[in-house]
TORDO-332862 format. One record per residue (C-alpha): chain; x, y, z; residue number from 1. Coordinates in steps of 0.1 Angstrom, whole numbers. Layout:
<lumza = A; east = X; north = Y; up = Z; sefi = NUM> .
...
# end
This chain:
<lumza = A; east = 341; north = 1060; up = 583; sefi = 1> .
<lumza = A; east = 330; north = 1049; up = 549; sefi = 2> .
<lumza = A; east = 306; north = 1020; up = 544; sefi = 3> .
<lumza = A; east = 321; north = 986; up = 546; sefi = 4> .
<lumza = A; east = 314; north = 961; up = 518; sefi = 5> .
<lumza = A; east = 325; north = 925; up = 525; sefi = 6> .
<lumza = A; east = 350; north = 909; up = 499; sefi = 7> .
<lumza = A; east = 347; north = 874; up = 488; sefi = 8> .
<lumza = A; east = 366; north = 847; up = 507; sefi = 9> .
<lumza = A; east = 385; north = 823; up = 486; sefi = 10> .
<lumza = A; east = 371; north = 786; up = 487; sefi = 11> .
<lumza = A; east = 401; north = 772; up = 502; sefi = 12> .
<lumza = A; east = 407; north = 798; up = 528; sefi = 13> .
<lumza = A; east = 393; north = 777; up = 557; sefi = 14> .
<lumza = A; east = 414; north = 748; up = 546; sefi = 15> .
<lumza = A; east = 446; north = 771; up = 544; sefi = 16> .
<lumza = A; east = 438; north = 787; up = 577; sefi = 17> .
<lumza = A; east = 436; north = 753; up = 595; sefi = 18> .
<lumza = A; east = 469; north = 746; up = 578; sefi = 19> .
<lumza = A; east = 484; north = 777; up = 594; sefi = 20> .
<lumza = A; east = 482; north = 803; up = 568; sefi = 21> .
<lumza = A; east = 479; north = 836; up = 586; sefi = 22> .
<lumza = A; east = 466; north = 856; up = 555; sefi = 23> .
<lumza = A; east = 438; north = 832; up = 551; sefi = 24> .
<lumza = A; east = 430; north = 835; up = 587; sefi = 25> .
<lumza = A; east = 430; north = 873; up = 585; sefi = 26> .
<lumza = A; east = 408; north = 872; up = 555; sefi = 27> .
<lumza = A; east = 382; north = 851; up = 572; sefi = 28> .
<lumza = A; east = 383; north = 872; up = 604; sefi = 29> .
<lumza = A; east = 380; north = 904; up = 584; sefi = 30> .
<lumza = A; east = 350; north = 890; up = 565; sefi = 31> .
<lumza = A; east = 334; north = 883; up = 599; sefi = 32> .
<lumza = A; east = 341; north = 918; up = 611; sefi = 33> .
<lumza = A; east = 360; north = 902; up = 641; sefi = 34> .
<lumza = A; east = 394; north = 919; up = 635; sefi = 35> .
<lumza = A; east = 392; north = 944; up = 664; sefi = 36> .
<lumza = A; east = 391; north = 916; up = 689; sefi = 37> .
<lumza = A; east = 427; north = 903; up = 677; sefi = 38> .
<lumza = A; east = 443; north = 932; up = 697; sefi = 39> .
<lumza = A; east = 444; north = 923; up = 732; sefi = 40> .
<lumza = A; east = 433; north = 951; up = 755; sefi = 41> .
<lumza = A; east = 420; north = 974; up = 727; sefi = 42> .
<lumza = A; east = 388; north = 989; up = 738; sefi = 43> .
<lumza = A; east = 381; north = 1008; up = 705; sefi = 44> .
<lumza = A; east = 392; north = 1006; up = 669; sefi = 45> .
<lumza = A; east = 423; north = 1028; up = 666; sefi = 46> .
<lumza = A; east = 426; north = 1050; up = 633; sefi = 47> .
<lumza = A; east = 456; north = 1033; up = 620; sefi = 48> .
<lumza = A; east = 438; north = 1001; up = 625; sefi = 49> .
<lumza = A; east = 410; north = 1015; up = 604; sefi = 50> .
<lumza = A; east = 432; north = 1029; up = 578; sefi = 51> .
<lumza = A; east = 451; north = 995; up = 575; sefi = 52> .
<lumza = A; east = 423; north = 971; up = 575; sefi = 53> .
<lumza = A; east = 395; north = 992; up = 559; sefi = 54> .
<lumza = A; east = 412; north = 1011; up = 530; sefi = 55> .
<lumza = A; east = 387; north = 1028; up = 507; sefi = 56> .
<lumza = A; east = 357; north = 1014; up = 529; sefi = 57> .
<lumza = A; east = 366; north = 979; up = 521; sefi = 58> .
<lumza = A; east = 378; north = 949; up = 542; sefi = 59> .
<lumza = A; east = 414; north = 937; up = 541; sefi = 60> .
<lumza = A; east = 424; north = 926; up = 507; sefi = 61> .
<lumza = A; east = 433; north = 888; up = 503; sefi = 62> .
<lumza = A; east = 468; north = 899; up = 489; sefi = 63> .
<lumza = A; east = 472; north = 930; up = 511; sefi = 64> .
<lumza = A; east = 510; north = 930; up = 523; sefi = 65> .
<lumza = A; east = 513; north = 931; up = 562; sefi = 66> .
<lumza = A; east = 549; north = 945; up = 564; sefi = 67> .
<lumza = A; east = 543; north = 974; up = 589; sefi = 68> .
<lumza = A; east = 548; north = 973; up = 626; sefi = 69> .
<lumza = A; east = 512; north = 974; up = 632; sefi = 70> .
<lumza = A; east = 507; north = 947; up = 606; sefi = 71> .
<lumza = A; east = 534; north = 925; up = 622; sefi = 72> .
<lumza = A; east = 516; north = 930; up = 656; sefi = 73> .
<lumza = A; east = 484; north = 917; up = 641; sefi = 74> .
<lumza = A; east = 502; north = 888; up = 623; sefi = 75> .
<lumza = A; east = 517; north = 878; up = 657; sefi = 76> .
<lumza = A; east = 484; north = 879; up = 675; sefi = 77> .
<lumza = A; east = 468; north = 859; up = 647; sefi = 78> .
<lumza = A; east = 495; north = 833; up = 650; sefi = 79> .
<lumza = A; east = 489; north = 830; up = 688; sefi = 80> .
<lumza = A; east = 452; north = 826; up = 683; sefi = 81> .
<lumza = A; east = 457; north = 800; up = 655; sefi = 82> .
<lumza = A; east = 481; north = 780; up = 678; sefi = 83> .
<lumza = A; east = 456; north = 780; up = 705; sefi = 84> .
<lumza = A; east = 428; north = 769; up = 681; sefi = 85> .
<lumza = A; east = 450; north = 741; up = 668; sefi = 86> .
<lumza = A; east = 458; north = 729; up = 702; sefi = 87> .
<lumza = A; east = 422; north = 729; up = 714; sefi = 88> .
<lumza = A; east = 413; north = 711; up = 681; sefi = 89> .
<lumza = A; east = 438; north = 686; up = 689; sefi = 90> .
<lumza = A; east = 427; north = 681; up = 724; sefi = 91> .
<lumza = A; east = 392; north = 676; up = 712; sefi = 92> .
<lumza = A; east = 402; north = 650; up = 687; sefi = 93> .
<lumza = A; east = 421; north = 631; up = 715; sefi = 94> .
<lumza = A; east = 391; north = 634; up = 739; sefi = 95> .
<lumza = A; east = 368; north = 619; up = 711; sefi = 96> .
<lumza = A; east = 393; north = 592; up = 704; sefi = 97> .
<lumza = A; east = 394; north = 583; up = 743; sefi = 98> .
<lumza = A; east = 356; north = 584; up = 746; sefi = 99> .
<lumza = A; east = 352; north = 560; up = 716; sefi = 100> .
<lumza = A; east = 382; north = 539; up = 726; sefi = 101> .
<lumza = A; east = 388; north = 504; up = 718; sefi = 102> .
<lumza = A; east = 362; north = 477; up = 726; sefi = 103> .
<lumza = A; east = 363; north = 466; up = 763; sefi = 104> .
<lumza = A; east = 383; north = 498; up = 774; sefi = 105> .
<lumza = A; east = 362; north = 505; up = 804; sefi = 106> .
<lumza = A; east = 362; north = 469; up = 814; sefi = 107> .
<lumza = A; east = 399; north = 468; up = 812; sefi = 108> .
<lumza = A; east = 403; north = 500; up = 833; sefi = 109> .
<lumza = A; east = 380; north = 485; up = 859; sefi = 110> .
<lumza = A; east = 400; north = 454; up = 861; sefi = 111> .
<lumza = A; east = 433; north = 473; up = 864; sefi = 112> .
<lumza = A; east = 418; north = 494; up = 892; sefi = 113> .
<lumza = A; east = 405; north = 464; up = 911; sefi = 114> .
<lumza = A; east = 439; north = 447; up = 906; sefi = 115> .
<lumza = A; east = 458; north = 476; up = 919; sefi = 116> .
<lumza = A; east = 435; north = 479; up = 950; sefi = 117> .
<lumza = A; east = 439; north = 441; up = 956; sefi = 118> .
<lumza = A; east = 476; north = 444; up = 954; sefi = 119> .
<lumza = A; east = 477; north = 473; up = 979; sefi = 120> .
<lumza = A; east = 455; north = 453; up = 1003; sefi = 121> .
<lumza = A; east = 478; north = 424; up = 999; sefi = 122> .
<lumza = A; east = 509; north = 443; up = 1006; sefi = 123> .
<lumza = A; east = 493; north = 458; up = 1038; sefi = 124> .
<lumza = A; east = 481; north = 424; up = 1049; sefi = 125> .
<lumza = A; east = 515; north = 409; up = 1044; sefi = 126> .
<lumza = A; east = 532; north = 438; up = 1066; sefi = 127> .
<lumza = A; east = 508; north = 432; up = 1094; sefi = 128> .
<lumza = A; east = 509; north = 395; up = 1096; sefi = 129> .
<lumza = A; east = 547; north = 394; up = 1092; sefi = 130> .
<lumza = A; east = 551; north = 418; up = 1122; sefi = 131> .
<lumza = A; east = 527; north = 398; up = 1145; sefi = 132> .
<lumza = A; east = 541; north = 365; up = 1135; sefi = 133> .
<lumza = A; east = 577; north = 375; up = 1144; sefi = 134> .
<lumza = A; east = 565; north = 389; up = 1176; sefi = 135> .
<lumza = A; east = 542; north = 361; up = 1189; sefi = 136> .
<lumza = A; east = 558; north = 329; up = 1177; sefi = 137> .
<lumza = A; east = 591; north = 311; up = 1177; sefi = 138> .
<lumza = A; east = 614; north = 319; up = 1146; sefi = 139> .
<lumza = A; east = 649; north = 311; up = 1139; sefi = 140> .
<lumza = A; east = 671; north = 338; up = 1154; sefi = 141> .
<lumza = A; east = 701; north = 330; up = 1134; sefi = 142> .
<lumza = A; east = 685; north = 320; up = 1101; sefi = 143> .
<lumza = A; east = 665; north = 337; up = 1074; sefi = 144> .
<lumza = A; east = 628; north = 330; up = 1072; sefi = 145> .
<lumza = A; east = 602; north = 341; up = 1047; sefi = 146> .
<lumza = A; east = 565; north = 346; up = 1053; sefi = 147> .
<lumza = A; east = 542; north = 344; up = 1024; sefi = 148> .
<lumza = A; east = 506; north = 357; up = 1026; sefi = 149> .
<lumza = A; east = 482; north = 344; up = 1000; sefi = 150> .
<lumza = A; east = 448; north = 364; up = 1002; sefi = 151> .
<lumza = A; east = 419; north = 342; up = 993; sefi = 152> .
<lumza = A; east = 382; north = 354; up = 993; sefi = 153> .
<lumza = A; east = 369; north = 323; up = 1012; sefi = 154> .
<lumza = A; east = 372; north = 324; up = 1051; sefi = 155> .
<lumza = A; east = 370; north = 287; up = 1053; sefi = 156> .
<lumza = A; east = 404; north = 282; up = 1035; sefi = 157> .
<lumza = A; east = 424; north = 302; up = 1061; sefi = 158> .
<lumza = A; east = 454; north = 281; up = 1070; sefi = 159> .
<lumza = A; east = 491; north = 281; up = 1079; sefi = 160> .
<lumza = A; east = 520; north = 259; up = 1069; sefi = 161> .
<lumza = A; east = 556; north = 261; up = 1080; sefi = 162> .
<lumza = A; east = 586; north = 242; up = 1071; sefi = 163> .
<lumza = A; east = 623; north = 243; up = 1077; sefi = 164> .
<lumza = A; east = 653; north = 235; up = 1052; sefi = 165> .
<lumza = A; east = 690; north = 231; up = 1059; sefi = 166> .
<lumza = A; east = 715; north = 243; up = 1033; sefi = 167> .
<lumza = A; east = 752; north = 249; up = 1031; sefi = 168> .
<lumza = A; east = 765; north = 284; up = 1027; sefi = 169> .
<lumza = A; east = 799; north = 287; up = 1011; sefi = 170> .
<lumza = A; east = 822; north = 315; up = 1024; sefi = 171> .
<lumza = A; east = 856; north = 329; up = 1016; sefi = 172> .
<lumza = A; east = 886; north = 307; up = 1011; sefi = 173> .
<lumza = A; east = 864; north = 276; up = 1006; sefi = 174> .
<lumza = A; east = 849; north = 277; up = 1042; sefi = 175> .
<lumza = A; east = 814; north = 276; up = 1049; sefi = 176> .
<lumza = A; east = 787; north = 268; up = 1074; sefi = 177> .
<lumza = A; east = 753; north = 252; up = 1077; sefi = 178> .
<lumza = A; east = 722; north = 275; up = 1081; sefi = 179> .
<lumza = A; east = 686; north = 268; up = 1084; sefi = 180> .
<lumza = A; east = 657; north = 286; up = 1065; sefi = 181> .
<lumza = A; east = 622; north = 289; up = 1079; sefi = 182> .
<lumza = A; east = 595; north = 292; up = 1054; sefi = 183> .
<lumza = A; east = 560; north = 300; up = 1065; sefi = 184> .
<lumza = A; east = 530; north = 307; up = 1045; sefi = 185> .
<lumza = A; east = 496; north = 321; up = 1056; sefi = 186> .
<lumza = A; east = 463; north = 319; up = 1036; sefi = 187> .
<lumza = A; east = 438; north = 346; up = 1048; sefi = 188> .
<lumza = A; east = 407; north = 361; up = 1033; sefi = 189> .
<lumza = A; east = 412; north = 390; up = 1008; sefi = 190> .
<lumza = A; east = 392; north = 413; up = 1032; sefi = 191> .
<lumza = A; east = 412; north = 404; up = 1062; sefi = 192> .
<lumza = A; east = 421; north = 440; up = 1069; sefi = 193> .
<lumza = A; east = 384; north = 449; up = 1073; sefi = 194> .
<lumza = A; east = 369; north = 418; up = 1088; sefi = 195> .
<lumza = A; east = 398; north = 409; up = 1113; sefi = 196> .
<lumza = A; east = 423; north = 438; up = 1116; sefi = 197> .
<lumza = A; east = 399; north = 468; up = 1118; sefi = 198> .
<lumza = A; east = 377; north = 449; up = 1143; sefi = 199> .
<lumza = A; east = 408; north = 444; up = 1166; sefi = 200> .
<lumza = A; east = 409; north = 406; up = 1163; sefi = 201> .
<lumza = A; east = 441; north = 403; up = 1146; sefi = 202> .
<lumza = A; east = 457; north = 391; up = 1178; sefi = 203> .
<lumza = A; east = 434; north = 377; up = 1205; sefi = 204> .
<lumza = A; east = 449; north = 362; up = 1237; sefi = 205> .
<lumza = A; east = 483; north = 361; up = 1221; sefi = 206> .
<lumza = A; east = 473; north = 341; up = 1191; sefi = 207> .
<lumza = A; east = 472; north = 353; up = 1154; sefi = 208> .
<lumza = A; east = 437; north = 353; up = 1139; sefi = 209> .
<lumza = A; east = 435; north = 342; up = 1103; sefi = 210> .
<lumza = A; east = 398; north = 347; up = 1097; sefi = 211> .
<lumza = A; east = 368; north = 361; up = 1118; sefi = 212> .
<lumza = A; east = 332; north = 362; up = 1107; sefi = 213> .
<lumza = A; east = 303; north = 375; up = 1131; sefi = 214> .
<lumza = A; east = 277; north = 349; up = 1138; sefi = 215> .
<lumza = A; east = 260; north = 363; up = 1169; sefi = 216> .
<lumza = A; east = 259; north = 394; up = 1191; sefi = 217> .
<lumza = A; east = 237; north = 389; up = 1221; sefi = 218> .
<lumza = A; east = 239; north = 407; up = 1255; sefi = 219> .
<lumza = A; east = 270; north = 426; up = 1249; sefi = 220> .
<lumza = A; east = 289; north = 394; up = 1237; sefi = 221> .
<lumza = A; east = 300; north = 391; up = 1202; sefi = 222> .
<lumza = A; east = 307; north = 355; up = 1188; sefi = 223> .
<lumza = A; east = 328; north = 350; up = 1158; sefi = 224> .
<lumza = A; east = 335; north = 319; up = 1137; sefi = 225> .
<lumza = A; east = 373; north = 320; up = 1133; sefi = 226> .
<lumza = A; east = 404; north = 303; up = 1125; sefi = 227> .
<lumza = A; east = 437; north = 311; up = 1145; sefi = 228> .
<lumza = A; east = 472; north = 298; up = 1148; sefi = 229> .
<lumza = A; east = 489; north = 281; up = 1178; sefi = 230> .
<lumza = A; east = 525; north = 273; up = 1184; sefi = 231> .
<lumza = A; east = 533; north = 235; up = 1178; sefi = 232> .
<lumza = A; east = 562; north = 217; up = 1188; sefi = 233> .
<lumza = A; east = 595; north = 235; up = 1180; sefi = 234> .
<lumza = A; east = 590; north = 259; up = 1153; sefi = 235> .
<lumza = A; east = 559; north = 243; up = 1139; sefi = 236> .
<lumza = A; east = 526; north = 262; up = 1137; sefi = 237> .
<lumza = A; east = 492; north = 246; up = 1138; sefi = 238> .
<lumza = A; east = 458; north = 259; up = 1125; sefi = 239> .
<lumza = A; east = 428; north = 257; up = 1149; sefi = 240> .
<lumza = A; east = 392; north = 265; up = 1140; sefi = 241> .
<lumza = A; east = 362; north = 272; up = 1162; sefi = 242> .
<lumza = A; east = 347; north = 303; up = 1178; sefi = 243> .
<lumza = A; east = 359; north = 334; up = 1194; sefi = 244> .
<lumza = A; east = 337; north = 352; up = 1219; sefi = 245> .
<lumza = A; east = 345; north = 388; up = 1229; sefi = 246> .
<lumza = A; east = 328; north = 410; up = 1257; sefi = 247> .
<lumza = A; east = 324; north = 443; up = 1241; sefi = 248> .
<lumza = A; east = 326; north = 463; up = 1274; sefi = 249> .
<lumza = A; east = 357; north = 448; up = 1289; sefi = 250> .
<lumza = A; east = 373; north = 434; up = 1257; sefi = 251> .
<lumza = A; east = 377; north = 400; up = 1274; sefi = 252> .
<lumza = A; east = 379; north = 371; up = 1250; sefi = 253> .
<lumza = A; east = 375; north = 333; up = 1248; sefi = 254> .
<lumza = A; east = 387; north = 307; up = 1222; sefi = 255> .
<lumza = A; east = 363; north = 277; up = 1218; sefi = 256> .
<lumza = A; east = 372; north = 247; up = 1197; sefi = 257> .
<lumza = A; east = 334; north = 235; up = 1197; sefi = 258> .
<lumza = A; east = 313; north = 240; up = 1166; sefi = 259> .
<lumza = A; east = 283; north = 255; up = 1187; sefi = 260> .
<lumza = A; east = 287; north = 292; up = 1191; sefi = 261> .
<lumza = A; east = 266; north = 291; up = 1223; sefi = 262> .
<lumza = A; east = 295; north = 271; up = 1240; sefi = 263> .
<lumza = A; east = 319; north = 300; up = 1235; sefi = 264> .
<lumza = A; east = 293; north = 326; up = 1249; sefi = 265> .
<lumza = A; east = 287; north = 303; up = 1280; sefi = 266> .
<lumza = A; east = 324; north = 299; up = 1285; sefi = 267> .
<lumza = A; east = 331; north = 336; up = 1284; sefi = 268> .
<lumza = A; east = 304; north = 343; up = 1309; sefi = 269> .
<lumza = A; east = 319; north = 318; up = 1332; sefi = 270> .
<lumza = A; east = 353; north = 335; up = 1326; sefi = 271> .
<lumza = A; east = 337; north = 369; up = 1333; sefi = 272> .
<lumza = A; east = 322; north = 356; up = 1366; sefi = 273> .
<lumza = A; east = 355; north = 342; up = 1377; sefi = 274> .
<lumza = A; east = 374; north = 374; up = 1370; sefi = 275> .
<lumza = A; east = 349; north = 394; up = 1392; sefi = 276> .
<lumza = A; east = 357; north = 372; up = 1423; sefi = 277> .
<lumza = A; east = 383; north = 384; up = 1446; sefi = 278> .
<lumza = A; east = 416; north = 362; up = 1449; sefi = 279> .
<lumza = A; east = 410; north = 351; up = 1485; sefi = 280> .
<lumza = A; east = 375; north = 340; up = 1478; sefi = 281> .
<lumza = A; east = 387; north = 319; up = 1448; sefi = 282> .
<lumza = A; east = 414; north = 303; up = 1470; sefi = 283> .
<lumza = A; east = 387; north = 295; up = 1497; sefi = 284> .
<lumza = A; east = 364; north = 279; up = 1471; sefi = 285> .
<lumza = A; east = 394; north = 260; up = 1456; sefi = 286> .
<lumza = A; east = 403; north = 246; up = 1491; sefi = 287> .
<lumza = A; east = 366; north = 237; up = 1498; sefi = 288> .
<lumza = A; east = 364; north = 217; up = 1465; sefi = 289> .
<lumza = A; east = 397; north = 199; up = 1474; sefi = 290> .
<lumza = A; east = 385; north = 189; up = 1508; sefi = 291> .
<lumza = A; east = 351; north = 178; up = 1494; sefi = 292> .
<lumza = A; east = 370; north = 156; up = 1468; sefi = 293> .
<lumza = A; east = 392; north = 141; up = 1493; sefi = 294> .
<lumza = A; east = 362; north = 133; up = 1517; sefi = 295> .
<lumza = A; east = 343; north = 116; up = 1487; sefi = 296> .
<lumza = A; east = 374; north = 96; up = 1477; sefi = 297> .
<lumza = A; east = 377; north = 83; up = 1514; sefi = 298> .
<lumza = A; east = 342; north = 75; up = 1516; sefi = 299> .
<lumza = A; east = 343; north = 54; up = 1486; sefi = 300> .
<lumza = A; east = 375; north = 36; up = 1497; sefi = 301> .
<lumza = A; east = 358; north = 27; up = 1530; sefi = 302> .
<lumza = A; east = 328; north = 12; up = 1512; sefi = 303> .
<lumza = A; east = 352; north = -9; up = 1491; sefi = 304> .
<lumza = A; east = 371; north = -21; up = 1521; sefi = 305> .
<lumza = A; east = 339; north = -29; up = 1540; sefi = 306> .
<lumza = A; east = 325; north = -48; up = 1509; sefi = 307> .
<lumza = A; east = 358; north = -68; up = 1505; sefi = 308> .
<lumza = A; east = 359; north = -77; up = 1542; sefi = 309> .
<lumza = A; east = 327; north = -96; up = 1539; sefi = 310> .
<lumza = A; east = 338; north = -118; up = 1511; sefi = 311> .
<lumza = A; east = 349; north = -155; up = 1515; sefi = 312> .
<lumza = A; east = 383; north = -162; up = 1499; sefi = 313> .
<lumza = A; east = 385; north = -199; up = 1506; sefi = 314> .
<lumza = A; east = 374; north = -207; up = 1472; sefi = 315> .
<lumza = A; east = 404; north = -187; up = 1456; sefi = 316> .
<lumza = A; east = 433; north = -195; up = 1480; sefi = 317> .
<lumza = A; east = 450; north = -215; up = 1454; sefi = 318> .
<lumza = A; east = 451; north = -187; up = 1430; sefi = 319> .
# end
C-alpha cells in the first residue's frame, strides 16, 4: 500500500459536520485515519475500501463522489454515527441546563417532594380515622356524613368537632324529604401514623386516640401523654386528655384523666392485680366489704340514737 499523505481539511469542515454534512464528516474522519471503524464488524481494511478511500496513496478527496454501493454503505454508516453524536450532544446540553437550572430549583424540588409525602400521609391518616370512626361511634345511618382530618404538627392541638345540619332534598315531581348531614372534623398530628397507629394505639379500650407521646417506660409499663375521643350525648363527640398506661407484656391499658403520669401507672397496676384474682375470690371480697360497710353504718346510727336519747327536749317543745 502506498504511503499515505494527509490532505488539508477545510476550515469550516467541523461546522458543516455538526450541521449534518456527510462529506465534511468523512473528510475529518479520513484525516484522522479513523475511516476503517465506520464499517461495523470489519476486522481488517478491505481492498475495495483501500482503493476507494486511498486512491494514489492519498486520503479521500473533499470533492470525491460517493455514488458506488460501497460508498453508499459508508455514507449510511456515517449518517448513523452523526445522528448518535447529535443526540448525545443534545443530551449533554440538556443535562448541563438541568444542572445549572433556575435559582432555587433544588429548594423547589425539595418542597415538592415534602408536599407529596405529606399529602400521602394525610390521605392514609384520613382513611384509617374514617374507618375507626364509623366502627366505634354513633353515626347517622340514613344520612350522609363527612369526616375531615386536618393533620397538624403539634400534638397538643389534637381535637374533634362534630355538628349536624338538616336540609330539604327535592325529589321528582316536586316531592322531597328532610335529611340530616353529620359533619365531623378531627385534628391530629402530622406524624399520627408513626406515633399512634404504628404503636398500636389508634384504638385503646374502644376509644379513638388522636395523639400519643411517650413520657415514661418503667417496669414494663409505658405511659403516654394522650388525647382521645369519647361518645357524648346523641351523636356528639368529646375530647378527653390525660395519660394512657399500657402493659407491654399483656397489652392491658388504662385511661387516666389526671395530669400526673404516675397515677396512670398505679391505676394500671391495680387493674392488673384485680385481673389476676379468680372471680369467686373477688365476689367474696366484695361481700366482705359490703358487710363491713353495713356494720359500720349500724354502729354509727347506734351512737347517734344513744346520744339523742340523753338530750332534754323540754326547752324546744314549743318548736
